[in-house]
C-alpha positions as CSV (number, residue, x, y, z in Angstrom):
1,M,131.8,88.6,85.9
2,I,128.8,90.8,86.4
3,T,129.7,94.4,87.3
4,K,127.9,97.4,88.6
5,D,127.8,99.0,85.1
6,W,125.8,96.2,83.5
7,T,122.2,97.1,82.8
8,L,119.4,95.0,84.1
9,P,118.3,93.8,80.6
10,E,121.9,92.9,79.8
11,T,122.2,90.8,82.9
12,I,118.8,89.2,82.8
13,L,119.0,88.3,79.1
14,K,122.5,86.8,79.5
15,Y,121.7,85.1,82.8
16,P,117.9,84.6,83.1
17,G,118.2,83.1,86.6
18,T,119.3,86.5,87.9
19,R,115.7,87.8,87.5
20,K,114.7,86.3,90.8
21,I,117.5,88.2,92.6
22,F,116.2,91.5,91.1
23,D,112.6,90.5,92.0
24,D,113.5,89.7,95.6
25,A,115.2,93.1,95.8
26,G,112.0,94.9,94.7
27,L,112.0,94.8,90.8
28,H,108.9,92.6,90.4
29,G,107.1,93.4,87.1
30,C,108.7,96.8,86.5
31,G,110.2,97.3,83.0
32,G,108.9,94.1,81.4
33,A,110.5,90.7,81.3
34,A,114.1,92.1,81.0
35,G,113.6,94.9,83.5
36,P,114.1,98.6,83.0
37,H,117.2,100.0,81.2
38,E,119.2,101.0,84.3
39,T,122.5,99.9,85.7
40,I,122.9,97.5,88.6
41,E,124.5,100.3,90.6
42,F,121.5,102.5,90.0
43,F,119.1,99.7,90.9
44,S,121.0,99.0,94.2
45,R,120.8,102.6,95.3
46,V,117.1,103.0,94.4
47,H,116.1,99.8,96.1
48,G,118.4,100.2,99.1
49,V,120.3,97.0,98.4
50,P,124.0,97.0,99.2
51,L,125.8,96.9,95.9
52,E,128.4,94.3,96.9
53,K,125.7,91.9,98.2
54,L,123.6,92.4,95.1
55,L,126.6,91.6,92.8
56,A,127.5,88.5,94.9
57,D,123.9,87.3,94.8
58,L,123.8,87.9,91.0
59,E,127.0,85.9,90.5
60,D,125.6,83.1,92.6
61,A,122.4,83.0,90.4
62,K,124.1,83.0,87.0
63,D,123.6,79.3,86.6
64,A,120.1,79.2,88.2
65,P,117.2,78.2,86.0
66,A,115.1,81.1,84.7
67,A,112.2,82.1,86.9
68,G,109.0,82.5,85.0
69,Y,108.1,86.1,84.3
70,R,104.5,87.1,84.8
71,E,103.6,90.7,84.2
72,D,101.7,92.2,87.2
73,L,100.0,95.5,87.8
74,G,103.3,97.1,88.9
75,G,104.8,96.5,85.4
76,V,101.8,97.9,83.6
77,L,101.7,101.0,85.8
78,Y,105.5,101.5,85.6
79,R,105.4,101.5,81.8
80,R,102.6,104.0,81.6
81,F,104.4,106.3,84.1
82,F,107.7,106.0,82.3
83,R,106.1,106.7,78.9
84,S,104.3,109.8,80.3
85,V,107.5,111.2,81.7
86,I,109.4,110.7,78.4
87,V,106.6,112.4,76.5
88,E,106.6,115.5,78.7
């Protein structure tokens, strides 16, 4: 069972079909193919998605086929921003 304490990469790598749920909630290309290293609970707060709904949707998507990941401009910009924040 997926819980609020799982990280996005942990979830997406174990259940690739969940990537679409995160993308639909606003993840898109951020953080690369496995998403940024943050918990599902943090993601739900930042993206304004009710945690219980997000967890239910992720559970429903566990057996879904993997959605193809295509890096977009958001992913590239996110990585550059993230790296600059860490360096400072």
